[in-house]
TILUMLO-623321 format. One line per 3 residues: number of its first residue (from 1); their letters; for each residue x, y, z of N, C-alpha, C. Coordinates in nm, 4 decimals, padded with zeros to 6 digits. Example, Ala and Ser with C-alpha at 12.3 -4.5 7.8 and 13.67 -1.06 7.14 Angstrom:
1	AS	01.3190 -00.5690 00.7800 01.2300 -00.4500 00.7800 01.3200 -00.3300 00.7800 ~ 01.2850 -00.2250 00.7080 01.3670 -00.1060 00.7140 01.2900 00.0030 00.7870 .
//
This chain:
1	XXX	-01.9280 01.0064 -01.1908 -01.7871 01.0342 -01.2124 -01.7306 01.1071 -01.0924 ~ -01.6135 01.0672 -01.0515 -01.5481 01.1311 -00.9385 -01.4097 01.1772 -00.9807 ~ -01.3807 01.3028 -00.9540 -01.2478 01.3571 -00.9791 -01.2040 01.4357 -00.8562 .
4	XXX	-01.0879 01.3997 -00.8030 -01.0287 01.4720 -00.6904 -00.9062 01.5454 -00.7428 ~ -00.8986 01.6745 -00.7122 -00.7852 01.7581 -00.7509 -00.7206 01.8091 -00.6227 ~ -00.6019 01.7576 -00.5930 -00.5361 01.7846 -00.4653 -00.4051 01.8575 -00.4890 .
7	XXX	-00.3818 01.9605 -00.4086 -00.2543 02.0319 -00.4121 -00.1851 02.0092 -00.2781 ~ -00.0594 01.9676 -00.2827 00.0227 01.9496 -00.1629 00.1348 02.0518 -00.1697 ~ 00.1581 02.1255 -00.0608 00.2588 02.2315 -00.0658 00.3306 02.2471 00.0675 .
10	XXX	00.4578 02.2850 00.0583 00.5394 02.3093 00.1773 00.6804 02.3450 00.1381 ~ 00.7715 02.3359 00.2335 00.9136 02.3563 00.2079 00.9717 02.2297 00.1460 ~ 01.0724 02.2455 00.0612 01.1462 02.1300 00.0136 01.2056 02.0571 00.1333 .
13	XXX	01.2014 01.9258 00.1313 01.2521 01.8477 00.2431 01.1440 01.8009 00.3383 ~ 01.0202 01.8523 00.3234 00.9105 01.8093 00.4095 00.8385 01.6861 00.3536 ~ 00.8781 01.6411 00.2369 00.8150 01.5239 00.1782 00.6892 01.5542 00.0993 .
16	XXX	00.6773 01.6777 00.0532 00.5594 01.7200 -00.0221 00.5463 01.6402 -00.1524 ~ 00.6551 01.6311 -00.2278 00.6498 01.5602 -00.3557 00.6291 01.4105 -00.3340 ~ 00.6903 01.3561 -00.2307 00.6719 01.2141 -00.1985 00.5271 01.1849 -00.1617 .
19	XXX	00.4664 01.2744 -00.0855 00.3261 01.2582 -00.0487 00.2397 01.2556 -00.1746 ~ 00.2681 01.3453 -00.2670 00.1930 01.3496 -00.3927 00.2131 01.2250 -00.4764 ~ 00.3368 01.1755 -00.4819 00.3637 01.0520 -00.5566 00.2865 00.9343 -00.4979 .
22	XXX	00.2852 00.9247 -00.3657 00.2106 00.8166 -00.3011 00.0622 00.8240 -00.3360 ~ 00.0072 00.9439 -00.3317 -00.1339 00.9627 -00.3632 -00.1633 00.9234 -00.5084 ~ -00.0779 00.9676 -00.6000 -00.0981 00.9358 -00.7422 -00.0825 00.7862 -00.7686 .
25	XXX	00.0209 00.7264 -00.7139 00.0424 00.5836 -00.7383 -00.0695 00.5010 -00.6758 ~ -00.1155 00.5417 -00.5577 -00.2274 00.4719 -00.4945 -00.3517 00.4813 -00.5823 ~ -00.3709 00.5954 -00.6450 -00.4829 00.6105 -00.7380 -00.4735 00.5123 -00.8531 .
28	XXX	-00.3522 00.4941 -00.9064 -00.3330 00.3956 -01.0141 -00.3679 00.2553 -00.9651 ~ -00.3238 00.2232 -00.8435 -00.3534 00.0910 -00.7878 -00.5032 00.0724 -00.7660 ~ -00.5752 00.1810 -00.7432 -00.7209 00.1757 -00.7283 -00.7922 00.1745 -00.8631 .
31	XXX	-00.7155 00.1716 -00.9734 -00.7745 00.1660 -01.1066 -00.8215 00.2991 -01.1599 ~ -00.7709 00.4071 -01.1040 -00.8119 00.5415 -01.1459 -00.7142 00.5974 -01.2493 ~ -00.7576 00.7014 -01.3167 -00.6711 00.7818 -01.4031 -00.6054 00.8853 -01.3127 .
34	XXX	-00.4762 00.9088 -01.3301 -00.4065 01.0011 -01.2402 -00.3093 01.0904 -01.3154 ~ -00.2762 01.2019 -01.2504 -00.1630 01.2838 -01.2936 -00.0952 01.3372 -01.1685 ~ 00.0336 01.3588 -01.1794 00.1144 01.4140 -01.0714 00.2045 01.5177 -01.1359 .
37	XXX	00.1926 01.6412 -01.0937 00.2678 01.7502 -01.1554 00.3450 01.8248 -01.0463 ~ 00.4777 01.8002 -01.0351 00.5555 01.8654 -00.9304 00.6017 02.0053 -00.9722 ~ 00.6265 02.0885 -00.8723 00.6829 02.2216 -00.8946 00.7711 02.2553 -00.7755 .
40	XXX	00.8956 02.2896 -00.8034 00.9858 02.3222 -00.6940 01.0967 02.4133 -00.7438 ~ 01.1534 02.4882 -00.6488 01.2621 02.5796 -00.6818 01.3933 02.5055 -00.6962 ~ 01.4946 02.5696 -00.7533 01.6229 02.5037 -00.7765 01.6951 02.4656 -00.6473 .
43	XXX	01.6610 02.5328 -00.5380 01.7284 02.5014 -00.4122 01.6689 02.3794 -00.3424 ~ 01.5512 02.3331 -00.3869 01.4801 02.2162 -00.3370 01.4703 02.2146 -00.1843 ~ 01.5642 02.1543 -00.1138 01.5518 02.1447 00.0315 01.5544 02.2848 00.0911 .
46	XXX	01.4477 02.3187 00.1612 01.4375 02.4505 00.2227 01.3645 02.5509 00.1358 ~ 01.3618 02.5288 00.0054 01.2863 02.6156 -00.0848 01.1419 02.5701 -00.0885 ~ 01.0627 02.6334 -00.1704 00.9223 02.5928 -00.1779 00.9055 02.4757 -00.2740 .
49	XXX	00.8111 02.3916 -00.2419 00.7794 02.2767 -00.3263 00.6296 02.2535 -00.3196 ~ 00.5729 02.2156 -00.4312 00.4318 02.1765 -00.4320 00.4086 02.0810 -00.5469 ~ 00.2968 02.0134 -00.5415 00.2585 01.9270 -00.6518 00.1074 01.9208 -00.6603 .
52	XXX	00.0621 01.8991 -00.7814 -00.0801 01.8836 -00.8084 -00.1048 01.7386 -00.8451 ~ -00.2070 01.6805 -00.7838 -00.2421 01.5418 -00.8101 -00.3889 01.5381 -00.8506 ~ -00.4165 01.4723 -00.9612 -00.5544 01.4518 -01.0032 -00.5794 01.3015 -01.0044 .
55	XXX	-00.6850 01.2598 -00.9379 -00.7264 01.1200 -00.9328 -00.8710 01.1176 -00.9805 ~ -00.8953 01.0458 -01.0925 -01.0259 01.0548 -01.1560 -01.0732 00.9206 -01.2111 ~ -01.2036 00.9103 -01.2278 -01.2624 00.7941 -01.2941 -01.2511 00.8066 -01.4457 .
58	XXX	-01.2225 00.9263 -01.4953 -01.2124 00.9534 -01.6389 -01.0717 01.0012 -01.6718 ~ -01.0324 00.9993 -01.7982 -00.9011 01.0517 -01.8348 -00.8832 01.1955 -01.7848 ~ -00.7621 01.2255 -01.7414 -00.7310 01.3571 -01.6865 -00.6983 01.4516 -01.8013 .
61	XXX	-00.7759 01.5590 -01.8131 -00.7557 01.6544 -01.9209 -00.6355 01.7436 -01.8993 ~ -00.6127 01.7850 -01.7745 -00.4999 01.8732 -01.7443 -00.4508 01.8448 -01.6034 ~ -00.3185 01.8375 -01.5863 -00.2647 01.8155 -01.4524 -00.2554 01.9452 -01.3715 .
64	XXX	-00.2838 02.0573 -01.4335 -00.2688 02.1870 -01.3681 -00.3931 02.2192 -01.2854 ~ -00.3711 02.2596 -01.1623 -00.4797 02.3005 -01.0732 -00.4583 02.4481 -01.0420 ~ -00.5538 02.5312 -01.0839 -00.5369 02.6756 -01.0626 -00.6386 02.7358 -00.9667 .
67	XXX	-00.7620 02.6889 -00.9693 -00.8624 02.7525 -00.8840 -00.9749 02.6577 -00.8459 ~ -00.9606 02.5324 -00.8735 -01.0713 02.4413 -00.8499 -01.0287 02.3148 -00.7763 ~ -00.9291 02.3263 -00.6895 -00.8838 02.2097 -00.6139 -00.9962 02.1605 -00.5235 .
70	XXX	-01.0085 02.0298 -00.5111 -01.1048 01.9737 -00.4169 -01.0438 01.9679 -00.2774 ~ -00.9093 01.9684 -00.2721 -00.8405 01.9656 -00.1429 -00.7006 02.0222 -00.1563 ~ -00.6510 02.0715 -00.0444 -00.5136 02.1202 -00.0384 -00.4547 02.0809 00.0964 .
73	XXX	-00.3309 02.0335 00.0921 -00.2558 02.0056 00.2142 -00.1447 02.1094 00.2199 ~ -00.1446 02.1919 00.3246 -00.0420 02.2955 00.3362 00.0419 02.2686 00.4604 ~ 00.1737 02.2641 00.4386 00.2640 02.2243 00.5451 00.3366 02.3402 00.6112 .
76	XXX	00.3259 02.4618 00.5553 00.3922 02.5770 00.6158 00.3171 02.7057 00.5806 ~ 00.3571 02.8162 00.6424 00.2861 02.9427 00.6251 00.2874 02.9951 00.4811 ~ 00.4036 02.9988 00.4123 00.4012 03.0472 00.2738 00.3087 02.9646 00.1837 .
79	XXX	00.3024 02.8352 00.2078 00.2139 02.7486 00.1290 00.0678 02.7783 00.1610 ~ 00.0396 02.8022 00.2874 -00.0965 02.8393 00.3263 -00.1371 02.9668 00.2522 ~ -00.0504 03.0674 00.2569 -00.0816 03.1963 00.1943 -00.1119 03.1813 00.0455 .
82	XXX	-00.0423 03.0914 -00.0202 -00.0594 03.0754 -00.1646 -00.1714 02.9787 -00.2023 ~ -00.1848 02.8687 -00.1298 -00.2705 02.7602 -00.1763 -00.4069 02.7503 -00.1084 ~ -00.4336 02.8298 -00.0070 -00.5661 02.8251 00.0548 -00.6719 02.8779 -00.0415 .
85	XXX	-00.6328 02.9678 -00.1286 -00.7316 03.0301 -00.2188 -00.7618 02.9480 -00.3442 ~ -00.6838 02.8436 -00.3734 -00.7131 02.7664 -00.4948 -00.8141 02.6542 -00.4720 ~ -00.8518 02.6329 -00.3452 -00.9499 02.5297 -00.3148 -01.0890 02.5823 -00.3501 .
88	XXX	-01.1599 02.5039 -00.4293 -01.2938 02.5428 -00.4711 -01.3941 02.5333 -00.3574 ~ -01.5066 02.5984 -00.3751 -01.6135 02.5956 -00.2766 -01.6548 02.4511 -00.2487 ~ -01.6673 02.4184 -00.1211 -01.7013 02.2827 -00.0809 -01.5791 02.1943 -00.0610 .
91	XXX	-01.4604 02.2482 -00.0880 -01.3368 02.1708 -00.0764 -01.2857 02.1610 00.0663 ~ -01.1698 02.0975 00.0784 -01.1087 02.0694 00.2081 -00.9666 02.1232 00.2126 ~ -00.9299 02.1805 00.3263 -00.7922 02.2261 00.3473 -00.7402 02.1580 00.4736 .
94	XXX	-00.6314 02.0840 00.4570 -00.5639 02.0183 00.5688 -00.4410 02.1031 00.6005 ~ -00.4323 02.1519 00.7237 -00.3293 02.2486 00.7612 -00.2386 02.1906 00.8687 ~ -00.1083 02.2009 00.8451 -00.0106 02.1625 00.9464 -00.0057 02.2752 01.0494 .
97	XXX	-00.0830 02.2611 01.1560 -00.0919 02.3681 01.2556 00.0354 02.3821 01.3376 ~ 00.1317 02.2930 01.3193 00.2615 02.3091 01.3841 00.3363 02.4287 01.3271 ~ 00.3137 02.4582 01.1983 00.3869 02.5661 01.1316 00.2971 02.6759 01.0754 .
100	XXX	00.1660 02.6572 01.0807 00.0723 02.7567 01.0278 -00.0164 02.8033 01.1424 ~ -00.0073 02.9315 01.1731 -00.0867 02.9856 01.2834 -00.2201 03.0431 01.2374 ~ -00.2300 03.0828 01.1122 -00.3531 03.1441 01.0619 -00.4663 03.0426 01.0593 .
103	XXX	-00.5874 03.0962 01.0696 -00.7081 03.0155 01.0559 -00.7751 03.0522 00.9242 ~ -00.8362 02.9552 00.8617 -00.9055 02.9772 00.7351 -01.0252 03.0685 00.7611 ~ -01.0322 03.1769 00.6860 -01.1410 03.2731 00.7027 -01.2585 03.2453 00.6099 .
106	XXX	-01.2410 03.1549 00.5176 -01.3486 03.1202 00.4243 -01.4510 03.0313 00.4946 ~ -01.5779 03.0506 00.4627 -01.6797 02.9648 00.5205 -01.7370 02.8656 00.4189 ~ -01.6765 02.8637 00.2992 -01.7240 02.7719 00.1946 -01.6359 02.6486 00.1794 .
109	XXX	-01.5388 02.6315 00.2698 -01.4506 02.5146 00.2687 -01.4432 02.4557 00.4094 ~ -01.4014 02.3298 00.4163 -01.3790 02.2658 00.5458 -01.2290 02.2727 00.5742 ~ -01.1935 02.3163 00.6935 -01.0530 02.3251 00.7321 -01.0275 02.2352 00.8521 .
112	XXX	-00.9166 02.1635 00.8459 -00.8747 02.0764 00.9548 -00.7327 02.1142 00.9930 ~ -00.7106 02.1347 01.1218 -00.5812 02.1783 01.1740 -00.5163 02.0599 01.2460 ~ -00.4027 02.0165 01.1933 -00.3362 01.8970 01.2443 -00.1933 01.9338 01.2849 .
115	XXX	-00.1574 01.9173 01.4128 -00.0202 01.9473 01.4569 00.0751 01.8348 01.4143 ~ 00.0971 01.8247 01.2851 00.1681 01.7104 01.2275 00.3120 01.6972 01.2771 ~ 00.3818 01.8087 01.2954 00.5215 01.7987 01.3403 00.5300 01.7373 01.4803 .
118	XXX	00.4437 01.7815 01.5716 00.4443 01.7264 01.7068 00.4023 01.5796 01.7053 ~ 00.3024 01.5477 01.6246 00.2563 01.4089 01.6160 00.3652 01.3181 01.5595 ~ 00.4396 01.3682 01.4617 00.5496 01.2895 01.4039 00.6589 01.2657 01.5071 .
121	XXX	00.6890 01.3677 01.5873 00.7897 01.3506 01.6937 00.7441 01.2463 01.7948 ~ 00.6132 01.2462 01.8256 00.5598 01.1453 01.9181 00.5776 01.0036 01.8628 ~ 00.5727 00.9915 01.7300 00.5942 00.8610 01.6670 00.7430 00.8267 01.6568 .
124	XXX	00.8281 00.9224 01.6919 00.9718 00.8982 01.6914 01.0418 00.9309 01.5611 ~ 00.9708 00.9949 01.4661 01.0334 01.0289 01.3377 00.9706 01.1559 01.2812 ~ 01.0427 01.2691 01.2876 00.9885 01.3962 01.2391 00.9557 01.3960 01.0892 .
127	XXX	01.0099 01.2988 01.0159 00.9841 01.2922 00.8717 00.8448 01.2378 00.8389 ~ 00.7682 01.1997 00.9384 00.6352 01.1428 00.9145 00.5239 01.2472 00.9098 ~ 00.5557 01.3746 00.9249 00.4519 01.4786 00.9251 00.3692 01.4744 00.7967 .
130	XXX	00.4350 01.4541 00.6835 00.3612 01.4498 00.5565 00.2643 01.3318 00.5518 ~ 00.3043 01.2191 00.6051 00.2184 01.0993 00.6026 00.1004 01.1173 00.6985 ~ 00.1220 01.1833 00.8095 00.0132 01.2142 00.9023 -00.0904 01.3018 00.8326 .
133	XXX	-00.0441 01.4032 00.7596 -00.1362 01.4916 00.6875 -00.2075 01.4179 00.5748 ~ -00.1385 01.3254 00.5097 -00.2022 01.2436 00.4065 -00.3121 01.1569 00.4680 ~ -00.2859 01.1002 00.5845 -00.3874 01.0226 00.6547 -00.5098 01.1071 00.6884 .
136	XXX	-00.4857 01.2323 00.7258 -00.5963 01.3243 00.7540 -00.6800 01.3464 00.6282 ~ -00.6144 01.3667 00.5157 -00.6867 01.3867 00.3897 -00.7706 01.2640 00.3548 ~ -00.7126 01.1465 00.3657 -00.7849 01.0242 00.3299 -00.9082 01.0042 00.4171 .
139	XXX	-00.9011 01.0495 00.5409 -01.0162 01.0370 00.6313 -01.1330 01.1246 00.5862 ~ -01.1032 01.2421 00.5310 -01.2128 01.3341 00.4988 -01.2602 01.3268 00.3546 ~ -01.1767 01.2762 00.2616 -01.2271 01.2768 00.1231 -01.2133 01.1451 00.0477 .
142	XXX	-01.1518 01.0456 00.1057 -01.1448 00.9130 00.0434 -01.0948 00.9156 -00.1008 ~ -00.9976 01.0019 -00.1308 -00.9410 01.0085 -00.2658 -00.8929 00.8710 -00.3094 ~ -00.8213 00.8040 -00.2214 -00.7740 00.6670 -00.2428 -00.7878 00.5936 -00.1102 .
145	XXX	-00.7618 00.4658 -00.1114 -00.7700 00.3893 00.0134 -00.6347 00.3877 00.0839 ~ -00.6401 00.3710 00.2150 -00.5160 00.3583 00.2924 -00.4371 00.2372 00.2447 ~ -00.5070 00.1306 00.2151 -00.4423 00.0086 00.1663 -00.3625 00.0369 00.0387 .
148	XXX	-00.4197 00.1144 -00.0518 -00.3502 00.1482 -00.1762 -00.2264 00.2332 -00.1500 ~ -00.2354 00.3254 -00.0538 -00.1187 00.4073 -00.0192 -00.0070 00.3177 00.0330 ~ -00.0409 00.2249 00.1195 00.0610 00.1341 00.1740 00.1175 00.0424 00.0658 .
151	XXX	00.0326 -00.0021 -00.0264 00.0811 -00.0840 -00.1383 00.1682 -00.0018 -00.2331 ~ 00.1406 00.1255 -00.2435 00.2192 00.2134 -00.3310 00.3566 00.2442 -00.2720 ~ 00.3699 00.2273 -00.1420 00.4927 00.2677 -00.0729 00.6192 00.2081 -00.1357 .
154	XXX	00.6212 00.0778 -00.1558 00.7414 00.0165 -00.2135 00.7562 00.0495 -00.3613 ~ 00.6457 00.0752 -00.4298 00.6533 00.1146 -00.5712 00.7184 00.2517 -00.5851 ~ 00.6896 00.3404 -00.4918 00.7433 00.4768 -00.4971 00.8855 00.4831 -00.4404 .
157	XXX	00.9086 00.4150 -00.3275 01.0362 00.4287 -00.2571 01.1311 00.3107 -00.2728 ~ 01.0837 00.1991 -00.3291 01.1694 00.0826 -00.3477 01.1489 -00.0213 -00.2390 ~ 01.1791 -00.1451 -00.2746 01.1606 -00.2582 -00.1832 01.2443 -00.2444 -00.0553 .
160	XXX	01.3610 -00.1799 -00.0661 01.4477 -00.1669 00.0519 01.3872 -00.0759 00.1590 ~ 01.2794 -00.0030 00.1273 01.2126 00.0836 00.2252 01.0881 00.0174 00.2844 ~ 01.0621 -00.1070 00.2480 00.9429 -00.1781 00.2980 00.9412 -00.1862 00.4500 .
163	XXX	01.0569 -00.1841 00.5126 01.0639 -00.1912 00.6596 00.9968 -00.0711 00.7263 ~ 00.9738 00.0370 00.6491 00.9105 00.1567 00.7044 00.7581 00.1569 00.6878 ~ 00.7037 00.0549 00.6264 00.5584 00.0505 00.6056 00.4820 00.0502 00.7383 .
166	XXX	00.5208 -00.0275 00.8388 00.4433 -00.0269 00.9639 00.4349 00.1113 01.0302 ~ 00.5438 00.1856 01.0355 00.5393 00.3182 01.0992 00.4601 00.4168 01.0127 ~ 00.4650 00.3999 00.8813 00.3851 00.4851 00.7937 00.2363 00.4527 00.8079 .
169	XXX	00.2041 00.3263 00.8277 00.0649 00.2877 00.8515 00.0152 00.3526 00.9805 ~ 00.0998 00.3527 01.0811 00.0641 00.4163 01.2086 00.0461 00.5670 01.1903 ~ 00.1323 00.6292 01.1102 00.1214 00.7735 01.0857 -00.0084 00.8077 01.0115 .
172	XXX	-00.0442 00.7275 00.9106 -00.1706 00.7480 00.8400 -00.2885 00.7396 00.9375 ~ -00.2842 00.6408 01.0244 -00.3919 00.6211 01.1220 -00.4010 00.7379 01.2196 ~ -00.2867 00.7895 01.2637 -00.2855 00.9041 01.3568 -00.3498 01.0265 01.2925 .
175	XXX	-00.3146 01.0537 01.1673 -00.3730 01.1683 01.0973 -00.5227 01.1519 01.0798 ~ -00.5647 01.0328 01.0424 -00.7074 01.0054 01.0237 -00.7831 01.0212 01.1554 ~ -00.7286 00.9658 01.2616 -00.7930 00.9742 01.3930 -00.8045 01.1197 01.4395 .
178	XXX	-00.7009 01.1976 01.4136 -00.7014 01.3368 01.4597 -00.8152 01.4159 01.3950 ~ -00.8324 01.4034 01.2644 -00.9401 01.4795 01.1991 -01.0771 01.4170 01.2261 ~ -01.0826 01.2883 01.2488 -01.2098 01.2239 01.2836 -01.2668 01.2884 01.4104 .
181	XXX	-01.1782 01.3243 01.5016 -01.2197 01.3891 01.6261 -01.2571 01.5364 01.6063 ~ -01.2257 01.5947 01.4895 -01.2620 01.7341 01.4612 -01.3932 01.7451 01.3856 ~ -01.4413 01.6355 01.3310 -01.5631 01.6403 01.2485 -01.6844 01.6759 01.3313 .
//
């Protein structure tokens, strides 16, 4: 049995909830049981946002992740401060090093530092930072397949956004390549 419990966190407007939706929908396409539980402040854009995603071979008992996450993606400093400690021993933390200067002090987790904002600018679209970080996660824990994420794209965002699949595929690959070089 395999169960991945992932927390994605950042400022509203960074695509945190969208990243979580893609992960959850991709899990469904892979035939897994999933849950997606968003949490955000009333101000949304600019406020804090996070979501918990569970992707499992068995029915999901609870969508809430409090202290046993298998992975966390943190996109800014406040999210790092809050969500680095909920990753269980042996878990993975993917850090947007463009906005987080701290280094993980725990030695029981794997940490990967990805300058996602700069990488997204290199791709010509600053909104791709979340997809770059998602690609990094998929490289280290195989929660879902890249193919499933790309297939989920139009399901989550609509057919009219299909034109953005190629650049999102490139962003996933950039994130994966970056952490592959850190292993």
